[in-house]
N, C-alpha and C positions, 0 to 999 in steps of 0.2 A: 459436448453439444456443439454442433457446427455453427449455430448462431453466435455463441459466445466467442468462438475463435475469430469470427469476422469482426466482432466488436473489439476484441483485443488488438487485432491488427490496425484498427482505426483509432485506437486509444480512447474508446468510448466506455471507460470503466464504470462510470456512474450508471449508465444505461445497462451495462452487463450486470451490475449489482441488483438493479431493479428487476431485471429479467430473471436472475437466479433466485431472488426471494419469492417470486411468483410461480416458480416451477418446483420440481421435485429434487433440486440439486442438493439441498440440505445445508446445515450450518457450516460444515467443513468446506463445502464447495464455495460458499459465499466468502468464507475467510480466505480461501485461496485467491479469490478475485481481489479482495482487499490487499493481500500481499503483493499481487502483480501491480495493482494501482499504486501502492506505496513505492515499489521499485521504480515505476515510471516517474512518479513525482520526484523521487530522489534524484533520478538521472537528469531531470529538468531543473534541479536546484530549488525545488519547493520543499524544503526540509520540514517546515511546520506541517504542511499537508501530508507529507510522507509519514511523519511520526504519528499523526492521527490514524492513518490507515494501518500502520504496523501494530498499533495498540489494539486495534479491532481484531487482530488475528490471534491474540493471546488465548491459549487453550486449544488451539487448532494446529499451529505450526510449532516447530521446535523453539522453546524459549530462548535458546542461545542465538537464534537468527534474529528474533525481535530485539533482544538486548543489544546485540552488536549493531543493528541498524539504528536503534534509538540513541545509543552511545555515539555513533558516528555522526548522526544528525546534530546532537547536542554540541559535539566538539566543533563541527563546522559553523554552527550558529554563534558559538563563543568567539571563534576566530573572526567572523564577519563583524560582530559587535565591537571587538577589540580593535579592528582595523579602522573603524569609523570614529574612534576617540582621538 
């Protein structure tokens, strides 16, 4: 969908998710948007938000992708907490 590509380029993922849910894109398509959104949040350092998005993709993307991303997020969060002590 061309509209979704425009929203991706502008990092408007919540709007893309809403649009996808109201269209014929299906659950797998919505999960792909959650994956993209998770990747975006991860790149911006929002690891909690990224983990939330990655968990929403379970059952639609390869489990190894989700596990790796969640593990990486958890590791980064632990390092941040440890650095503040």
